[in-house]
Each structure stands twice: as C-alpha cells, then as structure tokens.
Residue, then its C-alpha position, 0 to 999 in steps of 0.5 A: x593642610x596645604x602641604x598635604x598631598x591629599x588636600x591637593x588631590x581633593x581640590x584637583x578632583x573638585x576642580x575637575x568635576x566643576x570643569x566636567x559639569x561646566x562643559x556638560x560631560x554629565x549630560x553627554x554621559x546621560x545621553x549616551x547611557x540613555x541611548x544605550x539603554x534604548x538600544x538594549x531595550x530595542x534589542x530585547x524587544x527584537x529578541x522577544x519578537x524573534x523568540x515568539x516567532x521561533x516558538x510559533x515556528x516550532x509549534x507549526x513544525x510540531x503540528x506539521x510533524x503530527x499531521x504527517x505522522x497521522x497521514x503516514x499512519x493512515x497510509x500504512x493502515x490503508x495499505x494494510x487494508x488494501x493488501x488484505x482485500x487484495x489477498x482475499x480477492x486473490x484467494x477467491x479468484x484462486x478458489x474459483x479458478x481451481x473450481x472451474x479447472x476441477x469441473x473442466x477436468x471432471x467434464x473431460x473425464x466424463x466425456x472420456x468415459x462416455x467415449x470409452x463406453x461408446x467405443x466399447x459398445x461399438x466394438x461389442x456391436x461390431x463383434x456381435x454383428x460379425x459373430x451373428x453373421x458368421x453363425x447365420x451364414x453357416x446355419x441358414x442359407x438362401x434368400x431367407x438367410x439373407x433377409x434374416x441376416x440383414x434384419x438381425x444386423x439392423x436390430x443389433x445395431x439399433x439396440x447397441x447404438 
C-alpha cells in the first residue's frame, strides 16, 4: 500500500485539504461566493427595477402616442368640418353675389329700357310738334294761328312727357 502512488495521492489530498481548512480557505471561498451571490441579487433587483421603469416608459409612450393620435384625428375632423363650413359659406356668398349682380343688371336693363322709351317718346313728341307746327303754319295764319300753335305745342308736350 505504501508503494502505490494512488495512496500517496490520497494522503497528499487529505493533507492539502487539512491545510486549506486550517488556513481558512473554505471561509474565504464561502465569503467570496456569498459576496458574489449578493452582487448577483443586487444586479437582478436592479435589472427588475430597470425593466419595470422601461415598462412604465413604454406604457407612458403608448399613452402619449394614443393621445397624439386622437388629437391628430380631432384636428383632421375639425379641419374637415371647418372646410365644409367655409365651402358652404363661400357658396352662400357666391349665390348672394350672383343674385345682387343679377338684380343690378336687371335694374340697369330696366333703366336703359325706361331711358330708351323716354328718348323715343321725346323724339316722337319733337316730331309731332314739328309736324303740327308745319301743318298749322300752312293752314292757319295770323294771331289765331299763333295762339293755336302755342296751345297745341303745350298740349302735345304735356301729354307726351
């Protein structure tokens, strides 16, 4: 047994373990492992905290996005309503403008017709007066002719105008 190398390896291993235990290597290893476990626990807690913060930020951004989407939709809806209102108002103004222009044109036409009728009447009156004065001057003479002529001209002018 003393000549077998396995025996001496076993003895060396036991001696080495005894020295390690005497020096306190298991305590140091335990402390190092405990310290590492605590550090890992702290990192895990920190990672959970960061994950929760990230989830909260994601939820906040999703809420902001939804709010901005609703706001944009409201703006589009309001813009469409405003455009329709402006179109209706413009159409009403255009119709009012056309109506006023039509009435003004009709008034100008009526005025021109009245003026033309007055011009025709005046021309007819002047022609009638000229014709009557020529007829009366040829057929009647003297002071009676002058009185009749003046009275006839006044009557014609009064009736025609």
